[in-house]
LUMGU-657996 format. One line per field, with one value per residue (C-alpha): residue number from 0; residue in three letters; chain; z, y, x. Coordinates in steps of 0.2 Angstrom, whole numbers, plus 5000, padded with zeros to 4 digits. Layout:
i <- [NUM; ...]
aa <- [Ala; ...]
ch <- [A; ...]
zz <- [Z; ...]
yy <- [Y; ...]
xx <- [X; ...]
//
This chain:
i <- [0; 1; 2; 3; 4; 5; 6; 7; 8; 9; 10; 11; 12; 13; 14; 15; 16; 17; 18; 19; 20; 21; 22; 23; 24; 25; 26; 27; 28; 29; 30; 31; 32; 33; 34; 35; 36; 37; 38; 39; 40; 41; 42; 43; 44; 45; 46; 47; 48; 49; 50; 51; 52; 53; 54; 55; 56; 57; 58; 59; 60; 61; 62; 63; 64; 65; 66; 67; 68; 69; 70; 71; 72; 73; 74; 75; 76; 77; 78; 79; 80; 81; 82; 83; 84; 85; 86; 87; 88; 89; 90; 91; 92; 93; 94; 95; 96; 97; 98; 99; 100; 101; 102; 103; 104; 105; 106; 107; 108; 109; 110; 111; 112; 113; 114; 115; 116; 117; 118; 119; 120; 121; 122; 123; 124; 125; 126; 127; 128; 129; 130; 131; 132; 133; 134; 135; 136; 137; 138; 139; 140; 141; 142; 143; 144; 145; 146; 147; 148; 149; 150; 151; 152; 153; 154; 155; 156; 157; 158; 159; 160; 161; 162; 163; 164; 165; 166; 167; 168; 169; 170; 171; 172; 173; 174; 175; 176; 177; 178; 179; 180; 181; 182; 183; 184; 185; 186; 187; 188; 189; 190; 191; 192; 193; 194; 195; 196; 197; 198; 199; 200; 201; 202; 203; 204; 205; 206; 207; 208; 209; 210; 211; 212; 213; 214; 215; 216; 217; 218; 219; 220; 221; 222; 223; 224; 225; 226; 227; 228; 229; 230; 231; 232; 233; 234; 235; 236; 237; 238; 239; 240; 241; 242; 243; 244; 245; 246; 247; 248; 249; 250; 251; 252; 253; 254; 255; 256; 257; 258; 259; 260; 261; 262; 263; 264; 265; 266; 267; 268; 269; 270; 271; 272; 273; 274; 275; 276; 277; 278; 279; 280; 281; 282; 283; 284; 285; 286; 287; 288; 289; 290; 291; 292; 293; 294; 295; 296; 297; 298; 299; 300; 301; 302; 303; 304; 305; 306; 307; 308; 309; 310; 311; 312; 313; 314; 315; 316; 317; 318; 319; 320; 321; 322; 323; 324; 325; 326; 327; 328; 329; 330; 331; 332; 333; 334; 335; 336; 337; 338; 339; 340; 341; 342; 343; 344; 345; 346; 347; 348; 349; 350; 351; 352; 353; 354; 355; 356; 357; 358; 359; 360; 361; 362; 363; 364; 365; 366; 367; 368; 369; 370; 371; 372; 373; 374; 375; 376; 377; 378; 379; 380; 381; 382; 383; 384; 385; 386; 387; 388; 389; 390; 391; 392; 393; 394; 395; 396; 397; 398; 399; 400; 401; 402; 403; 404; 405; 406; 407; 408; 409; 410; 411; 412; 413; 414; 415; 416; 417; 418; 419; 420; 421; 422; 423; 424; 425; 426; 427; 428; 429; 430; 431; 432; 433; 434; 435; 436; 437; 438; 439; 440; 441; 442; 443; 444; 445; 446; 447; 448; 449; 450; 451; 452; 453; 454; 455; 456; 457; 458; 459; 460; 461; 462; 463; 464; 465; 466; 467; 468; 469; 470; 471; 472; 473; 474; 475; 476; 477; 478; 479; 480; 481; 482; 483; 484; 485; 486; 487; 488; 489; 490; 491; 492; 493; 494; 495; 496; 497; 498; 499; 500; 501; 502]
aa <- [Met; Lys; Lys; Phe; Ile; Cys; Ile; His; Gly; His; Phe; Tyr; Gln; Pro; Pro; Arg; Glu; Asn; Pro; Trp; Thr; Gly; Glu; Val; Asp; Arg; Glu; Asp; Ser; Ala; Lys; Pro; Phe; His; Asp; Trp; Asn; Glu; Arg; Ile; Ala; Lys; Glu; Cys; Tyr; Glu; Thr; Asn; Ala; Ala; Ala; Pro; Ile; Leu; Asn; Pro; Lys; Gly; His; Val; Val; Glu; Arg; Val; Asn; Asn; Tyr; Thr; Lys; Ile; Ser; Phe; Asp; Phe; Gly; Pro; Thr; Leu; Leu; Ser; Trp; Leu; Arg; Arg; Lys; Asp; Ser; Arg; Thr; Tyr; Asn; Ala; Ile; Val; Glu; Ala; Asp; Arg; His; Ser; Ala; Leu; Glu; Arg; Gly; Gly; His; Gly; Asn; Ala; Met; Ala; Gln; Val; Tyr; Asn; His; Ile; Ile; Met; Pro; Leu; Ala; Thr; Lys; Arg; Asp; Lys; Ile; Thr; Gln; Val; Val; Trp; Gly; Ile; Arg; Asp; Phe; Glu; Phe; His; Phe; Lys; Arg; Lys; Pro; Glu; Gly; Met; Trp; Leu; Ser; Glu; Thr; Ala; Val; Asp; Arg; Glu; Ser; Leu; Lys; Ile; Leu; Ser; Asp; Tyr; Gly; Ile; Val; Phe; Thr; Ile; Leu; Ala; Pro; His; Gln; Ala; Arg; Arg; Val; Arg; His; Leu; Gly; Phe; Gly; Glu; Lys; Trp; Gln; Tyr; Leu; Pro; His; Glu; Ser; Ile; Gly; Thr; Gln; His; Ala; Tyr; Arg; Ile; Val; Leu; Asp; Gln; Gly; Lys; Gln; Phe; Asn; Ile; Phe; Phe; Tyr; Ser; Gly; Gly; Leu; Ser; Arg; Gly; Ile; Ala; Phe; Asp; Gly; Leu; Leu; Phe; Asn; Gly; Asp; His; Phe; Ala; Ser; Lys; Leu; Val; Gly; Ala; Phe; Gly; His; Arg; Asp; Arg; Glu; Gln; Leu; Val; Ser; Thr; Ala; Thr; Asp; Gly; Glu; Ser; Phe; Gly; His; His; His; Lys; Phe; Gly; Glu; Met; Ala; Val; Ala; Tyr; Ser; Leu; Lys; Lys; Ile; Glu; Asp; His; Lys; Leu; Ala; Gln; Leu; Thr; Asn; Tyr; Pro; Gln; Phe; Leu; Ala; Arg; Phe; Gly; Ser; Tyr; Trp; Glu; Val; Asp; Ile; Gln; Glu; Asn; Ser; Ser; Trp; Ser; Cys; Ala; His; Gly; Val; Glu; Arg; Trp; Arg; Ser; Asp; Cys; Gly; Cys; Arg; Ile; His; Tyr; Gly; Glu; Gly; Trp; Asn; Gln; Lys; Trp; Arg; Thr; Val; Met; Arg; Asp; Ala; Phe; Asp; Phe; Leu; Lys; Gly; Ile; Val; Asp; Glu; Val; Tyr; Glu; Thr; Glu; Thr; Arg; Leu; Phe; Leu; Lys; Asp; Pro; Trp; Gln; Thr; Arg; Asn; Glu; Tyr; Ile; Asp; Ile; Met; Leu; Asp; Asn; Ser; Asn; Asp; Ser; Arg; Gln; Arg; Phe; Leu; Phe; Lys; Asn; Ala; Arg; Arg; Pro; Leu; Asn; Ala; Val; Glu; Glu; Lys; Lys; Leu; Trp; Asp; Leu; Leu; Glu; Ala; Glu; Lys; Phe; Ser; Leu; Phe; Met; Tyr; Thr; Ser; Cys; Ala; Trp; Phe; Phe; Asp; Asp; Ile; Ser; Gly; Ile; Glu; Pro; Val; Gln; Ile; Met; Lys; Phe; Ala; Leu; Arg; Ala; Met; Glu; Leu; Val; Gln; Pro; Tyr; Tyr; Lys; Lys; Asn; Ile; Glu; Glu; Ala; Phe; Leu; Arg; Ile; Leu; Lys; Thr; Ala; Lys; Ser; Asn; Ile; Gln; Glu; Gln; Gly; Thr; Gly; Glu; Asp; Ile; Phe; Asn; Arg; Phe; Val; Lys; Pro; Ala; Arg; Glu; Ala; Gly; Val; Arg; Val]
ch <- [A; A; A; A; A; A; A; A; A; A; A; A; A; A; A; A; A; A; A; A; A; A; A; A; A; A; A; A; A; A; A; A; A; A; A; A; A; A; A; A; A; A; A; A; A; A; A; A; A; A; A; A; A; A; A; A; A; A; A; A; A; A; A; A; A; A; A; A; A; A; A; A; A; A; A; A; A; A; A; A; A; A; A; A; A; A; A; A; A; A; A; A; A; A; A; A; A; A; A; A; A; A; A; A; A; A; A; A; A; A; A; A; A; A; A; A; A; A; A; A; A; A; A; A; A; A; A; A; A; A; A; A; A; A; A; A; A; A; A; A; A; A; A; A; A; A; A; A; A; A; A; A; A; A; A; A; A; A; A; A; A; A; A; A; A; A; A; A; A; A; A; A; A; A; A; A; A; A; A; A; A; A; A; A; A; A; A; A; A; A; A; A; A; A; A; A; A; A; A; A; A; A; A; A; A; A; A; A; A; A; A; A; A; A; A; A; A; A; A; A; A; A; A; A; A; A; A; A; A; A; A; A; A; A; A; A; A; A; A; A; A; A; A; A; A; A; A; A; A; A; A; A; A; A; A; A; A; A; A; A; A; A; A; A; A; A; A; A; A; A; A; A; A; A; A; A; A; A; A; A; A; A; A; A; A; A; A; A; A; A; A; A; A; A; A; A; A; A; A; A; A; A; A; A; A; A; A; A; A; A; A; A; A; A; A; A; A; A; A; A; A; A; A; A; A; A; A; A; A; A; A; A; A; A; A; A; A; A; A; A; A; A; A; A; A; A; A; A; A; A; A; A; A; A; A; A; A; A; A; A; A; A; A; A; A; A; A; A; A; A; A; A; A; A; A; A; A; A; A; A; A; A; A; A; A; A; A; A; A; A; A; A; A; A; A; A; A; A; A; A; A; A; A; A; A; A; A; A; A; A; A; A; A; A; A; A; A; A; A; A; A; A; A; A; A; A; A; A; A; A; A; A; A; A; A; A; A; A; A; A; A; A; A; A; A; A; A; A; A; A; A; A; A; A; A; A; A; A; A; A; A; A; A; A; A; A; A; A; A; A; A; A; A; A; A; A; A; A; A; A; A; A; A; A; A; A; A; A; A; A; A; A; A; A; A; A; A; A; A; A; A; A; A]
zz <- [5000; 4995; 4995; 5016; 5021; 5036; 5040; 5054; 5065; 5076; 5090; 5099; 5111; 5121; 5140; 5143; 5161; 5173; 5182; 5197; 5201; 5187; 5180; 5163; 5166; 5155; 5137; 5130; 5109; 5113; 5116; 5121; 5130; 5146; 5136; 5119; 5125; 5131; 5113; 5104; 5112; 5111; 5094; 5089; 5101; 5109; 5091; 5086; 5099; 5092; 5074; 5067; 5052; 5041; 5028; 5013; 5024; 5035; 5049; 5061; 5057; 5069; 5078; 5077; 5087; 5075; 5086; 5082; 5064; 5063; 5068; 5082; 5094; 5108; 5116; 5135; 5141; 5133; 5137; 5156; 5153; 5146; 5160; 5173; 5162; 5151; 5157; 5146; 5128; 5137; 5140; 5125; 5116; 5127; 5125; 5106; 5108; 5116; 5106; 5088; 5098; 5099; 5082; 5073; 5082; 5097; 5088; 5093; 5085; 5098; 5094; 5106; 5108; 5112; 5129; 5126; 5108; 5108; 5092; 5093; 5082; 5091; 5108; 5118; 5117; 5137; 5133; 5118; 5130; 5142; 5131; 5124; 5141; 5146; 5131; 5135; 5152; 5149; 5135; 5145; 5160; 5149; 5139; 5147; 5136; 5127; 5113; 5094; 5086; 5093; 5083; 5081; 5084; 5067; 5061; 5065; 5063; 5064; 5065; 5083; 5088; 5077; 5087; 5103; 5099; 5095; 5110; 5120; 5109; 5100; 5082; 5069; 5065; 5053; 5042; 5025; 5009; 5005; 5022; 5010; 5003; 4995; 4994; 4990; 4989; 5004; 5001; 4984; 4986; 4975; 4973; 4981; 4971; 4975; 4977; 4970; 4981; 4988; 4974; 4987; 4985; 5000; 4999; 5010; 5025; 5025; 5036; 5040; 5046; 5060; 5070; 5075; 5062; 5072; 5061; 5063; 5054; 5044; 5035; 5024; 5023; 5006; 5004; 4990; 5001; 5018; 5009; 5002; 5020; 5027; 5017; 5001; 5008; 5007; 5021; 5014; 5006; 5013; 4996; 4987; 5001; 5001; 4981; 4982; 4994; 4986; 4969; 4976; 4974; 4962; 4947; 4957; 4962; 4978; 4996; 4996; 5009; 5006; 5022; 5027; 5042; 5047; 5063; 5070; 5073; 5057; 5061; 5067; 5074; 5056; 5047; 5055; 5053; 5046; 5060; 5048; 5032; 5042; 5048; 5034; 5019; 5030; 5034; 5016; 5012; 5023; 5019; 5000; 5002; 4994; 5005; 5020; 5035; 5047; 5055; 5055; 5065; 5060; 5041; 5047; 5057; 5041; 5025; 5035; 5026; 5010; 5004; 5015; 5016; 5023; 5029; 5027; 5042; 5051; 5041; 5047; 5040; 5040; 5039; 5021; 5028; 5040; 5057; 5055; 5060; 5078; 5081; 5067; 5052; 5038; 5032; 5038; 5046; 5044; 5038; 5029; 5037; 5027; 5037; 5047; 5053; 5066; 5073; 5090; 5088; 5090; 5104; 5113; 5109; 5117; 5130; 5136; 5130; 5143; 5159; 5152; 5155; 5173; 5178; 5172; 5181; 5198; 5196; 5192; 5207; 5219; 5219; 5212; 5232; 5237; 5221; 5214; 5196; 5193; 5174; 5178; 5194; 5180; 5169; 5182; 5186; 5176; 5189; 5200; 5186; 5182; 5202; 5214; 5230; 5245; 5242; 5224; 5233; 5243; 5231; 5220; 5234; 5239; 5221; 5217; 5233; 5238; 5258; 5265; 5262; 5276; 5274; 5266; 5254; 5249; 5244; 5236; 5225; 5223; 5218; 5207; 5199; 5195; 5185; 5175; 5171; 5166; 5157; 5144; 5144; 5136; 5122; 5118; 5098; 5095; 5105; 5089; 5074; 5073; 5070; 5085; 5100; 5110; 5105; 5118; 5111; 5118; 5132; 5138; 5138; 5147; 5159; 5162; 5160; 5175; 5187; 5181; 5187; 5203; 5209; 5204; 5212; 5230; 5226; 5214; 5217; 5204; 5198; 5184; 5179; 5176; 5164; 5158; 5152; 5146; 5132; 5130; 5130; 5111; 5104; 5096; 5093; 5076; 5086; 5090; 5105; 5114; 5113; 5116; 5124; 5141; 5141; 5135; 5150; 5162; 5155; 5155; 5163; 5180; 5182; 5180; 5193; 5208; 5201; 5205; 5221; 5228; 5223]
yy <- [4999; 5017; 5026; 5035; 5046; 5056; 5067; 5081; 5089; 5104; 5104; 5118; 5132; 5147; 5145; 5152; 5150; 5167; 5169; 5173; 5156; 5145; 5139; 5143; 5158; 5155; 5161; 5164; 5161; 5145; 5140; 5128; 5123; 5132; 5140; 5135; 5122; 5112; 5116; 5111; 5096; 5087; 5092; 5086; 5081; 5066; 5063; 5058; 5045; 5035; 5042; 5030; 5021; 5017; 5003; 5008; 5007; 5021; 5009; 5011; 4995; 5001; 5015; 5021; 5030; 5043; 5047; 5031; 5035; 5054; 5065; 5077; 5090; 5096; 5113; 5109; 5120; 5112; 5095; 5101; 5105; 5089; 5080; 5088; 5090; 5076; 5062; 5050; 5059; 5063; 5044; 5040; 5053; 5046; 5029; 5032; 5040; 5025; 5013; 5022; 5022; 5003; 5001; 5012; 5008; 5020; 5036; 5039; 5049; 5066; 5080; 5095; 5112; 5129; 5129; 5142; 5148; 5163; 5169; 5163; 5176; 5190; 5185; 5187; 5172; 5171; 5167; 5158; 5145; 5145; 5141; 5126; 5118; 5120; 5112; 5098; 5095; 5097; 5085; 5072; 5074; 5067; 5055; 5047; 5051; 5061; 5074; 5071; 5084; 5101; 5113; 5132; 5141; 5146; 5138; 5157; 5151; 5160; 5154; 5157; 5148; 5132; 5133; 5131; 5117; 5107; 5113; 5105; 5088; 5092; 5083; 5090; 5106; 5106; 5122; 5125; 5123; 5144; 5144; 5138; 5152; 5140; 5122; 5111; 5092; 5090; 5083; 5086; 5103; 5111; 5128; 5135; 5132; 5148; 5145; 5152; 5153; 5134; 5126; 5117; 5097; 5093; 5072; 5070; 5078; 5093; 5097; 5115; 5121; 5131; 5140; 5131; 5120; 5111; 5102; 5102; 5092; 5101; 5091; 5105; 5099; 5098; 5116; 5111; 5098; 5104; 5120; 5107; 5101; 5117; 5128; 5117; 5103; 5092; 5082; 5082; 5065; 5052; 5042; 5059; 5061; 5046; 5048; 5064; 5060; 5043; 5054; 5067; 5054; 5060; 5046; 5041; 5026; 5029; 5032; 5046; 5056; 5064; 5074; 5088; 5099; 5110; 5115; 5098; 5106; 5105; 5086; 5089; 5107; 5117; 5104; 5093; 5075; 5079; 5066; 5052; 5056; 5056; 5039; 5031; 5036; 5031; 5013; 5011; 5017; 5002; 4989; 4991; 4994; 5009; 5019; 5015; 5026; 5032; 5049; 5062; 5053; 5036; 5041; 5053; 5037; 5027; 5037; 5053; 5070; 5073; 5090; 5104; 5120; 5136; 5146; 5162; 5171; 5179; 5169; 5158; 5150; 5162; 5179; 5184; 5198; 5185; 5190; 5204; 5200; 5200; 5215; 5230; 5232; 5223; 5218; 5200; 5198; 5188; 5199; 5216; 5227; 5244; 5258; 5244; 5244; 5232; 5247; 5240; 5228; 5237; 5247; 5231; 5223; 5237; 5240; 5221; 5223; 5240; 5227; 5213; 5224; 5229; 5211; 5206; 5217; 5217; 5198; 5197; 5210; 5204; 5187; 5186; 5185; 5170; 5162; 5151; 5155; 5165; 5161; 5144; 5143; 5152; 5138; 5123; 5133; 5121; 5108; 5116; 5121; 5103; 5099; 5112; 5099; 5103; 5090; 5098; 5115; 5110; 5098; 5115; 5126; 5114; 5112; 5131; 5140; 5146; 5145; 5139; 5154; 5163; 5164; 5184; 5178; 5163; 5173; 5185; 5172; 5162; 5177; 5184; 5167; 5168; 5188; 5178; 5164; 5176; 5190; 5174; 5170; 5189; 5184; 5169; 5174; 5171; 5190; 5197; 5187; 5191; 5210; 5218; 5222; 5219; 5201; 5187; 5185; 5202; 5203; 5186; 5189; 5207; 5198; 5188; 5206; 5213; 5197; 5198; 5218; 5214; 5201; 5211; 5228; 5227; 5224; 5240; 5256; 5265; 5264; 5249; 5249; 5270; 5268; 5252; 5261; 5278; 5264; 5254; 5269; 5274; 5257; 5262; 5247; 5245; 5245; 5263; 5257; 5248; 5265; 5262; 5248; 5257; 5257; 5239; 5233; 5244; 5237; 5218; 5215; 5221; 5216; 5198; 5200; 5206; 5191; 5180; 5187; 5186; 5167]
xx <- [5000; 5008; 4991; 4989; 4975; 4975; 4959; 4964; 4951; 4958; 4946; 4943; 4935; 4941; 4940; 4923; 4924; 4919; 4936; 4927; 4920; 4928; 4910; 4904; 4887; 4873; 4877; 4858; 4866; 4868; 4849; 4841; 4858; 4869; 4883; 4891; 4903; 4888; 4882; 4895; 4900; 4882; 4882; 4900; 4913; 4899; 4893; 4909; 4913; 4899; 4896; 4882; 4884; 4868; 4861; 4853; 4837; 4841; 4845; 4860; 4871; 4888; 4894; 4912; 4924; 4930; 4945; 4950; 4953; 4956; 4971; 4965; 4969; 4960; 4962; 4969; 4955; 4940; 4948; 4949; 4930; 4926; 4934; 4924; 4907; 4907; 4917; 4910; 4917; 4931; 4934; 4931; 4943; 4959; 4954; 4955; 4971; 4979; 4971; 4979; 4992; 4994; 4989; 5000; 5018; 5019; 5009; 4993; 4979; 4979; 4993; 4997; 4991; 4998; 4987; 4975; 4977; 4988; 4994; 5011; 5021; 5013; 5020; 5034; 5048; 5044; 5026; 5028; 5040; 5025; 5010; 5021; 5025; 5009; 5002; 5015; 5012; 4992; 4994; 5004; 4992; 4976; 4984; 4998; 5012; 5023; 5016; 5024; 5017; 5009; 4993; 4999; 4984; 4977; 4993; 5001; 5020; 5038; 5054; 5057; 5039; 5045; 5063; 5053; 5042; 5059; 5069; 5053; 5052; 5041; 5044; 5032; 5018; 5004; 5003; 4992; 4998; 5000; 5011; 5027; 5039; 5050; 5055; 5072; 5077; 5089; 5105; 5110; 5114; 5099; 5095; 5076; 5060; 5051; 5032; 5019; 5002; 4998; 5009; 5018; 5017; 5005; 5010; 5025; 5031; 5045; 5060; 5064; 5083; 5083; 5097; 5112; 5106; 5091; 5078; 5061; 5047; 5031; 5015; 5005; 4989; 4978; 4969; 4957; 4951; 4952; 4939; 4929; 4925; 4924; 4914; 4909; 4898; 4910; 4901; 4884; 4888; 4899; 4902; 4905; 4919; 4927; 4928; 4935; 4949; 4956; 4953; 4967; 4979; 4992; 5002; 5017; 5027; 5031; 5022; 5010; 4998; 4983; 4980; 4967; 4966; 4949; 4942; 4936; 4918; 4914; 4910; 4894; 4892; 4896; 4890; 4875; 4878; 4896; 4902; 4892; 4902; 4917; 4913; 4907; 4918; 4935; 4923; 4922; 4941; 4946; 4933; 4937; 4956; 4954; 4969; 4979; 4973; 4986; 4993; 5005; 5019; 5017; 5020; 5034; 5041; 5039; 5047; 5055; 5055; 5065; 5064; 5068; 5056; 5055; 5039; 5033; 5035; 5022; 5008; 4990; 4980; 4965; 4972; 4978; 4988; 4998; 4994; 4987; 4969; 4975; 4982; 4975; 4960; 4966; 4950; 4948; 4934; 4915; 4901; 4904; 4891; 4892; 4904; 4911; 4930; 4939; 4949; 4945; 4957; 4972; 4966; 4963; 4978; 4986; 4977; 4981; 5000; 4998; 4990; 5003; 5018; 5012; 5007; 5025; 5035; 5025; 5027; 5047; 5049; 5039; 5043; 5063; 5067; 5058; 5059; 5073; 5067; 5050; 5047; 5051; 5040; 5025; 5029; 5027; 5011; 5003; 5005; 4992; 4980; 4978; 4979; 4977; 4976; 4983; 4998; 5001; 5002; 5015; 5025; 5026; 5034; 5044; 5050; 5052; 5054; 5071; 5064; 5049; 5036; 5027; 5008; 5007; 5022; 5011; 4993; 5005; 5013; 4997; 4989; 5004; 5003; 4984; 4986; 5001; 4987; 4974; 4985; 4990; 4972; 4969; 4976; 4966; 4963; 4944; 4944; 4952; 4944; 4925; 4919; 4914; 4923; 4907; 4905; 4904; 4922; 4930; 4920; 4925; 4944; 4941; 4935; 4951; 4959; 4949; 4954; 4971; 4971; 4961; 4974; 4991; 4983; 4989; 5007; 5007; 5006; 4996; 4975; 4977; 4958; 4959; 4974; 4969; 4951; 4960; 4968; 4949; 4939; 4948; 4938; 4924; 4910; 4905; 4885; 4883; 4873; 4887; 4898; 4916; 4927; 4929; 4908; 4908; 4920; 4906; 4892; 4897; 4913; 4910; 4895; 4901; 4914; 4900; 4889; 4904; 4911; 4892; 4895]
//
């Protein structure tokens, strides 16, 4: 068998919890469900764990755990929510990875993900490292093995991020075909071939040479097939989907890979019954031996990478302008309302950068006298986020503190580590993706901002909120009655704090 197929699902929801309660507040737009996590879990994550296959009479003849058949990554904050709120689906996901690793030579279907979906090229190196470390530790906690691959939010990439992935033991990532800049064959001294848009061959892995000669592997998914899944109705018919996958193979004697990568929510949430199309088409391909199902690390282990690639620096899969969608009025948006703009994106990021600078300064200044390494301690904080028991906290303090801490120092440490956590949550990508600052996503990360400044304010002399709102008030909503960023903050964010405090 020289034909291999890999379907990848990027399953992700932003952290939605109220930072004062740790629970997701009711979201009216998700009705009849309590919130969007609950709704999408029912429509997608749960159905993919037991996708029905029907006979010609419409009777269910088999149920398939799609996670055993496809490559996937789950957002760490989403996976933790599933573990607490939907244990049956969570267990099916974890078991699918274990099963696939047994079937595929130790290479499980699950990939890791940077922790809370920040746009990596827009982050500092220190924050990038924390995102990668937290993502790896979270993966190990759930899947009980080391990850081989890591998904970059929005596939937003720069060489520094790839170097950090490599430094922490990650072997590969997945990018969009238009993110390849040039290629050449390894070992023959060939000149670089510069690539027109989406013209890279996606049938095999590539190697990128980073600083100090370190090498890292990249897969590029099929752009046409992936768009067909996400936007063009390819999941409406399982036979048609199978035919398109098999028909994508070229005429070549050596092994070749057809791979797709889309939001996993396409399989049942964005496209109703999409999970059934996936289950049916992959069963047909296996039963008729049309190709062999694989995942990226198994394919890489079997066939290696013999081509060198260079990337389009600061590019992503969903912004034609690189990563501008998450910091400027670049023109990328969902709807095209007359007179609307996204100038608020720059202002909101400026306000968060201002707050982040204060949080980092206070954290380092206030803890460096009693911590061995404040920033390594922040990296280790994922252990407390996963297990907040007293025993876990004592182990954490023994590992990271220079000496036993008194009660005041210990409270300060926990306050400032939580402030650091929420200051990273502020940069969750969805908040900039959509059209207006009054949307549910920007409001949610403003809650994280308010919680971060609350936690750090006792250790800082100036009023942080006043200065923060002076910046945010220059952001204007496209909906006249919503006013400015400051108005939205006062109207929607502060009441969430008050409700959380009451709880």
